[in-house]
N, C-alpha and C positions, 0 to 999 in steps of 0.2 A: 504494500500500500504506500503510494507516494505521499509526501507531506501535504501537498495541496489537496489531494483527495481526502486525507485524514482531517484537515481543517474543515472542508465542506461537510463531512459526515458529522463532526462535532457541532457545527453551527446548526445543522438540521436537527440534531438531537436536542440542542438548546431551545430551538423554536418549538419543537414538539412538546418539550417539558413546560414551557411558558403557556403554550396553548392549552395543555391539559389542566394546568393550575387555573387558568382563566375560566375554562369550562366548569370546573368544579366549583369555584367561588361564585361565578356569575349565574349559572343556570341551576346548579343543584343545591348549593348551600345559601345562595342569595346573600352573599357577604357584601355589605355596602361600606364597610369601614376601610377607607383608602390606606390608612396606616398599616393595617394587617396585611393587605395585599402588597403594598410596597416593601414591607419587611420580607415577605415570602419571595418576591421577585429579586430582591437584593441578595438573598441567600443563594438563589439559583445563579445569579451573575457571579458571585464569589466562587461557587463550585466550578463554573465554566472557566473562570479566569485562572484557577489553580491547575487546571488540566489542559488548557488550550493556549493558543498564541494570543498576543495582545489584540490582533485584528478581530479574532472571533469574540473576545471578551467585550470589546467596544461595540461590535455589531449586536451582541446579545443585550448590552445595556440600552442601546437605542430602541431595540425591539421591545424590551420590557417597559420602557418609558411610553412608547406608543400604545401598548396594550393597557397600561394603567390609565392613560388619558382617555382612551376610547371607551373602555368598559366600566371604569370605576369613578372617574371624576365627572361631576355634573357640568353641563348636560351630557348624560350617558348616551352613547351611540354616535357621538360626533367628536371631532378633534378640537372643538371650541371649548375654552375654559372661561366660565362666567365669573368665578370668584377669584380675585387677585391672590388670595392666600393659597389657592390651589396651584397658581403659577410658581409661587415660592416653593411649595412642597414638591412640585414636579422637577423644578430646576435643582433643588437640593438632592432629590433622588438620583437624577442623572449625574450630578457632580460626584456624589458618594460612590455610585456604581463605577464611574470612570476612574476615580482615584483608587478605589479598591482593586479594580481590574489592573491598573498600572502597577500598583505595589505588588500584587500577586504575581504578575508577569515578571517583574524584576526579581522577586524572590525565587521564582521558579528558574529563571535564567541563571541566577547566581548558583543555585543548586546544581543545575546541569553543568555549569563551568567547573564547579568543585568536583563533581563526579568525573568529568572529562580529565581534569588534571590528575585526579587520583588514579584513573586508568592509565594515563600516560606515564605516571610515576611507577606504577606496577609493571608496565611494559619495559621501562628502563631498568628496573630491578631484575626482571626476568632475563633481559639481555645481558646484564652484568654477570649473572650466574652462568649464562651460556659462555661468556668470555672466560670465566674462571675454569670452565671444564674443557676448554680448547687445548689441544696439544700443539706440538711443533711440526705437524705433518704438512706436506706441501699444499694440501687442500684446505688449510685453516682459513684463509681469507675468503675463499668461495663459500665455505660453511658459514662464516660470519655474515656475509651478504645475504645468504639464505635465511639466517636467523632473524636479521633485521626485517626482511620482507614479511616473514611469518608473524613476528611479534607485533609489528606495527601495521599489519594488513595493507601493505603497499603494493601497487601494481608493478613497480620497477625500482630496483636498488642497484647501485654500482659504487664500488670503492675504486677510485681512480688514483693511481700512484705514478708520479713522474718516473719515466724510464729513459734516462739520457736527456738529450737536449730537446727533441721535438716529439718524442713518442711517450705513450702512456701504457701502463699495465692496468687492465680493467678486470674486475671481479664482479660479475653481474648475477642478479637473481630476480625472481618475480615472474608473473604470468605474461607480462608484455616484454617485447624486445625493442630496444631503442638504440639507434645509432648516434652516439654522442659526438658532437663537433669538437675535434681536438683543439681548434683555435680558440673556441670559447672556454674550453677547460684551461688552456694556457693563460688566457686573459684573467679568468677568475683566480688562478693561482698567483699571478703577478699582483693582483689587487690585494690578496691576502698577505703577501710578503711585504707590501709597502706600508700597511696601516694596521694598528692594533688598538682599537677603541672599544670601550664597553658602554653599551646603551642600557642604563638601569631600568628604563621603562619597559623595553622589550626583552630585557635580560639576555642580550646576545652581544657577541663581539662582531666587529666590522668584518666584511668580506663575503656576506651572503649575496648570492647572485641567482638569477633565474635565466633559463634558456628554453626556447620553444623548438620542439622537434615533432613534426607531423601533427601540429595542432595540440600537442601535449606539453604542458608546462613542467619543466624539470627544475627542481630547486637544488642549488649547489651550496654545500656547507663546507667551510675549511676544516681540515683535520689538523689540530695543533698539538705538538708535544712541547709543553711550556709555551713559549711565545713563537716557536718556529713552526710554520705550516709544512706538513709532510705529504699532503694529498688532499683530495676532495671526496665528499660524499654526495652522490646524486640520488635524488628520491623523487618519485612521481606516484600519484594516486590520491588517496583521501587527504583532506587538509589537516596539517599538523601545526600546532602553535609554534611560532618561530623560536621561542625560548626552548621548547622541547627539542626542536631540531638542533639547536646549538648544543644542548646537553647530550643529544644522541651522537653528534660529531665528536664530543669529548670522550664518550665511552668507546667509540670506534678507534680514536687515536690511542687510547690506553690499550685497547686490544692489539693494535699494530705494534706498539712498543713492547708489549708482553710477548708477542710472537717472536719479535726480533731477539729479545733477551733469552727466550727459551732456545732459539736456534743457536745463539752464541754459547749458552751454557752447554748445550749438547755437543757442539764442536769442541769446547774446552774439555768436556768429560771424555770425549773420544780421543782427543790428543793425549790426555793424561793416561787413559787406559792403554793407548798405543805405546806410550813411553814406558809404562810399567811392564807391558808385555815384552817389549824389546829388551828391557833390562833383565827380566826374569829369563827370557829365552836365551840371551847371550850368556848369562851366568850359568844356566843349566847346560847349554851346549858346551861352553868352555870347560865345565867340570867333566861332563860325560865324554867329550872327545879326547880329553887328555889321557885318560886311562887306556882305552883301546889303542890309541896311536903310540903310546909309550910301549905297550905290550908288543905291538907289531914291529916297532923299531928294534926292540931287544931280540925278538925272535929272528928277525932278518939278520941282525949282527951275529947271532948264534949260528945261523946256517952257514956263515962264512968260515966258521971254525973247522979246522981239519981233524980235530980229535973227536968230533961227534960221530956216534955210531948211526947206522941206518935207522934204528928204532928212535934214537934221539932226534934225528932229522925229521922223521915222520911226526913225532910229537910236536916239534916246533912248527911244522907245516900245519898241523891241525889247529894249533893255537892261533896262527895267523888267520886261518879260515874262520875260526870262531869269532875273532875280533872283527874281521871284515863283515861277517854276518851281523854282528852287534851294531857296527856303524851303519850298515844298510837299514836295519830296523830303525835306528835313530833318525836317519834322514827321511825314511818313509813316514815316520810319525810327524815330522815337521811338515811334510807335504800334505798329509791328511789333515793336520790342524789348519793349514792355510786354506784347503778346500772347504772345510767346515765353516771357517770364518767368512769366506766369500760366498757361501751358499752354492758352491759349484760341485756338490757331490752328485755324481751321475748314478742313477738307479736303473736296474734292469731286472724285471721280474720274470722268473721262469720256474718250471717244475724241477724240484730236486728232493732227494731223500735226506732226512736228518743225518744219516751216517756219512753222506758225502760232505756235508757242512762241517761235521766234527773232524773228519779226516783232513779236510783242507786247512782247518784252523790248526790242527796238530802239526801239519807239515810246515806251516809258517814259523812256528816257534819250536821246531824239533830239537835244536841245540839246547835251548833253555830247559826243555823238559827231559833232557837226557838223564839228569840225576834224580828223577822222580818216577814213581810208578803211576801210570794212568789207568784208572779203572772206569771203563765205559759201560753204561747201561742204557740201551736204546729200547724204550717201551714199544713204540709203534713206528716201524721204519716204512711209513707210507709216504708217497710223494706229496709235497706241499708247495704252493705257489708263492714265492717271495724272491728277494734278491739274495742269492746264496753267497755272492762275493762279499757284500757288506756285512752280512750276518756272520760269515766265517771270520772276517777280519776283526769284528767286535769280539767274537769268542776267543780269538787268538790273543787279544790284549788281556782278557780275563785269565786265560791259562798262563800267560807270561807273568801276570801279577801274582797268581797263586804260587808259581814256581819260585819267584824271587823272594817271597816273604814267608816261606815255609822251610823247615829243615830239609837238608839233602837226604834223599832216600825215603821221604814220606810219600803217602798216597794222595793223589788228587782224583776225586770222583767226578765224573761227567755224566749227567742224567738228562735224557731228552724225552719229551712227551708231547703228543699232539692232542690239543684240546679244541673246544669250540672257538676259543679266542685266537688260536694259531699255534705256533711252535714255541715251546718253552724249553729252555736249556738251563740246567743248574750246574754250577761249578763249586764243588765243596773241597776245602783244603783242611789240613791238620795242623795249621799254624797257631800262633798265639791269639788269633781273633782280632777284632777291630775295637779300638778304644771308643767308649761312648761319645767322647767329645769329637771324634773324627767322623762319625757316621753322617752328620748333616753336610759335611764338606767334602766327602770322599770323592765325588765326581766333579769337583771344581778344577779349573785349569791350574796346573803347577802345584796343586796341593799335595803335600806329603805328610802322612800321619806320623804319630809318635814312633811306630815301628820303623817307618821309612827313614826317619832322621838318623837312625843309628847305622844306616847302610851308606856305603861310599858311592853307590850308583843309583840311578833312577831319576827321571826328570819330572814325574808327576803329570805326564801327558797321557798315559795309556788309558786310564779309566775315563778321562774327559773325552778322549777320542772315541772310545767305545760308545759312550752315551750319545755323542754327536752323530756317529754313523747310524746308530739305531733310530735316532730321532728323524733322520732323513727318510726312513721307511716306516714311520709311525710306530716304531718299536720303543721299548723302554727297558731299563736295567735298574736293579736295586740290590742292596747288600744287607746282610743281617748276620748276627752271631748265632752259632749253633749252641744248643744247651750242653752238649758233651764236648765242647771245645772246637776251635776252628771257626772259619767264616764261610758263608755261602753267598755266592753271587748268582742272580737269576736274570735271564734274558727272556723277554716275551716279545715275539714278532707276529703281528697279524698276518694270517696266511689262509688261503683256501686249501682244503684238504681233498685229496683224491683217494677214495676208498679202494681197497685192494681189488674188488670185483671189477671196477671200472678203470683200474690203473693201466696205462699204456707204457709206463716206464718200468723196466725190469728191476727187481730188487738186487743190488750188488751183493 
């Protein structure tokens, strides 16, 4: 219902009410006291004035005066007034009704303005909460423009930021699409840079401009950080008080500054983490490279000795091969860590038996496992669909970890089972277990627990790499202490299962 139609409907209702009261008083009750009728008409005028516009209230007042004159002031049935006192009463009635209508309309208008300002304040508060929830993602400014359009019910919103000398970055939102004129944006920005005056009456700073695009008025508000303008806010749609627009521009400027601070803090945090990572990596590599290189150099020098027997030469050669394998594993760990950090771990899902995965993992760390007994227990060796390479590599890191931190000659149990969730692999050792303080940090990068600190080797990368490789295939790994001693690491990798009756892959 349009406002004009609403006014016409209320005026018709007012006339109908006046007519009904006139009929009741003049025809049914035969009321002849003009004071009673005028008081009733005045009450109707006040009710109409409190619910309608001033024009409707004035028209209702005039209609009430005419009805009072025609039906209740002698001579009845004409608009002629014989008694001068009735003229005074009629003029007084009209004056009171008009003044009451005016006061009521002013009060209603003030109430509507108060409600409107309350609503605008609530919108600003909601927008400020949206700003506090925004992150440092690249889509932050587009999200901010969309929040402004939604909160303030605007047809078009654009955050315009200068980009170089003659270009602009625009972040637009709203149901309408508007092609902003870059020259007018530059002119408005130049005006905002040259003057900063506060108008106490309108509660705004200087620099507000308007531009017309396709018969649509676009309001431009400077975005200031302190006294420095950093951009413009363009808005079109429903009318918004100019003071509210200026406050909205202030909130948007704060949001832009916060976004920049978050980006700078993220960059500083990444730099700090990168420096810490480089320092830890260099320290770890420097320590772990020194031992195998020293062993290789000594073994190579020993091979030059003429007094060595063939058995001694074979032993020295095996030592060199073992240390080379250790170096290869170390550099492989560094490469895997770099791939995980870069999100460049390539996955390839195919059908494989659990026994194949265990054998591949054992082959990768065969030298490390040489001093331990490996007890395999494969419950269901049915084909499962997963990435066998990444799963075997993660398992190899767990086997290597179990061999490094358990006594030589002890048994390492490996149990595989196929469940509805996928493939589960458990690695159980007979070592000292995991200190309770180490459990929450066990899979962190470069973290070495209490037992690891007593060892001369170890980088703290193995368990972190195992977790990262499994995460790339939606798998997980966790550790726990066993009641009868030792620790148990469990791998769970989601996988489809091929039952033996439908299996096309022969069991090895």
